[in-house]
N, C-alpha and C positions, 0 to 999 in steps of 0.2 A: 480427894484421895480415896474416900470410901467407894466412889463410883469406879475408880480404876481397880481397886482391890476386888470388887464384886465381879468385874469383867474378867480379871485374871482367874478368880476362883471358878467361875462358870466355864471358862475355857479349859481349865485343868480338869474339871469334872467331865467335860465332853470327851476328853482324851482317855479318861478312865472307864468310860461306858463299855461293857463287854460287847464284843463283836456279835455275839448271839442275839443281843437285844436289837441291834441295828438290823440284823438279818430278819428277825421276827417282824419288825416294822415294814420291811421291804418285801416280805413274803419270799425270802430266799432260803434255800436249804444249805446250811453250813455244816451239816453233820459229816460229810465226807472229808477225806484228807485232801491236801492241796498239792499232792504230787502229780507229775505229768502222767498221761494215759499209759505210757509204757511202764510206769512204776506202780500202777494201781495194784492192790492185792488181788490175786487170782481167786475167783470163786470156785467152788467145787464143780467139777464137770458133771454133766448129766448124761447118762447112757440111755440111748433110745433106739428103737427099731423103726425103720422106715423104708420107703421105696423111692428111688430117684426118679423124678418126673422130667427134669431137664437139667442139662449141664451147660453153663456159659463159661467156656475156657477164657475168653477175653476178659471177663470181669472177675474170674476166680470164684464163681459161685455155683451152687446147686439148688434146684428147687426140689424139695423132698416132702412127700406125704408121710407124716409120722404118727405113731400111736399117741394116746393121751400121756401127758406128763403131770401126774397128780401133785408132785412137789412144787410145781409152778402154777398149778391151778389151770392148766391148759387141757382142752379137749383135743381129740385127734384133729389134725389140720394139715394143710399144705402151705409151706413157707420157704423163703429163700435163706440159705446159709452161706456165709463165706467159708473158705477153707484155709487152714493154717499153711498147708503145703500145696500150692497149685499143681505140682507135678502129679498128685493123686488123681486129678481129673482125667489124665490120659489113660488110666487103667479102669475107669468106671464107665458105666453106660446107662442110658435111660431104661427104666423098667427093672433095674437091678435092685434086689432087696439087700439092705445093709443094716448093720448095727453101728452106731456112731456115737461119739462123745462130743459134747459141745459146751462152750462157755460163752458168757456175754463179755465182750471187750469193746470199750469205747462206743457203746451203743449198738453194736452189731453182734449177731450170733455167729460164732466161729467154730467150725468143726475141728477138733484137735486130734481125733483118731477115727479111723474107719476099719471095720472088720467085716 
């Protein structure tokens, strides 16, 4: 009977172990919430000046050389951005200087406004 009680007690304690301890043992980050990507809280948009280097209308992306972004610790660089509204790509052209706002969504950098 003692053996059975011990097994039940250990089983109960296992169920009571906080998920964060399990995550620590498994090297997992459990700090984020568990909502789907479309429900993730929106981070503040970054406003940047850049020059369009290439437009890929099929993919809905632009390659932009942009100025440094100190708040992200980024130096000036050239990188790809998705666009929130692919229709914008029809009015933009390579070589054009723009100011744009972007956020990070589901692992991609997405332009949310172009000026």
